[in-house]
C-alpha positions in Angstrom: 81.9 63.2 85.8 85.4 62.6 86.9 87.5 65.4 88.4 90.1 64.9 85.7 87.5 65.4 82.9 86.0 68.4 84.8 89.5 70.0 84.8 89.8 69.4 81.1 86.4 70.9 80.5 87.3 74.0 82.5 90.7 74.3 80.7 88.8 74.9 77.4 87.5 78.2 78.8 89.9 81.2 78.4 91.6 82.0 81.7 90.7 85.7 81.3 87.0 85.0 80.8 85.1 87.7 82.8 82.4 85.1 83.5 84.8 82.7 85.3 83.5 79.2 85.5 83.9 76.8 88.4 83.6 73.1 89.0 80.0 73.8 90.1 79.2 75.0 86.6 80.2 71.7 85.0 77.5 69.1 84.8 77.9 66.2 87.3 76.2 63.6 85.1 76.8 63.1 81.4 73.9 61.9 79.2 74.1 61.5 75.4 71.1 63.2 73.8 72.1 62.6 70.2 69.3 60.7 68.5 71.2 59.1 65.6 74.8 58.0 65.7 77.1 57.6 62.8 79.5 55.6 65.0 80.3 54.4 68.5 80.9 57.9 70.0 78.4 59.5 72.4 78.2 63.2 73.2 77.0 64.8 76.5 76.8 68.5 77.3 79.4 69.2 80.0 79.3 73.0 80.3 77.0 75.5 78.8 79.0 78.6 77.9 77.5 82.0 78.7 76.7 84.7 76.1 75.1 84.8 72.7 76.6 82.3 70.3 78.9 81.1 73.0 78.5 77.3 72.3 78.8 74.4 74.7 81.6 72.2 75.9 80.7 68.6 75.1 82.3 65.4 76.7 82.8 62.5 74.4 83.0 58.8 75.1 82.8 55.4 73.3 80.2 52.8 74.0 80.9 51.1 77.3 83.6 53.5 78.3 83.8 56.5 80.6 84.2 60.0 79.2 87.8 61.2 78.8 87.7 63.9 76.1 86.0 67.3 75.7 85.5 69.7 72.9 83.8 73.1 72.4 81.2 73.0 69.7 78.9 75.8 68.5 75.2 75.4 69.4 72.7 74.2 66.8 71.2 77.3 65.2 67.7 75.7 64.7 64.8 77.4 66.5 61.2 76.1 66.7 59.1 78.9 65.1 55.9 78.5 67.2 57.5 79.1 70.6 61.0 80.4 69.8 62.5 77.3 71.5 66.2 76.8 70.5 67.6 73.3 69.9 69.9 72.3 72.7 72.2 70.1 70.6 75.4 71.1 68.8 75.7 72.5 65.3 75.5 69.8 62.7 74.3 67.1 65.1 72.8 64.0 63.6 69.1 63.1 64.2 66.2 65.3 65.4 66.3 68.6 67.2 66.0 68.6 71.0 62.3 69.5 71.0 61.4 66.4 69.0 63.3 64.0 71.3 62.0 62.0 74.3 64.2 60.8 77.1 67.9 60.8 76.3 68.8 57.5 74.5 72.2 56.8 76.0 73.5 57.7 79.5 77.2 57.7 80.1 78.7 54.8 82.0 78.5 55.7 85.7 81.7 56.0 87.7 81.6 53.5 90.6 80.9 55.3 93.8 82.0 53.8 97.2 79.0 52.5 99.1 78.9 51.9 102.9 79.1 48.2 103.7 76.0 46.8 105.4 76.4 46.2 109.1 
């Protein structure tokens, strides 16, 4: 995740939040876990907010582009009855709940990282 987007994610948290968040709380890698898409936008969890019913900050990006936007969305209220496992997607997400999904279907486009040149 770019530093600019990380700052955007952290800006969505109230400044007077007693559970102050830092850059280390923001996920370094964005992965779209939404099973079914109604369009070209992907969603990746960027920051899990603390507390009951706190929600999650999700980063958004279009197919083939890097993530540049973030939005706070309430968590999906679904819970699997047999083991009390909560869905880790957002409220109203398309497709299956997290416990029915395999590997995430769409990783975000990686940011190019500098590599040492071979000697």
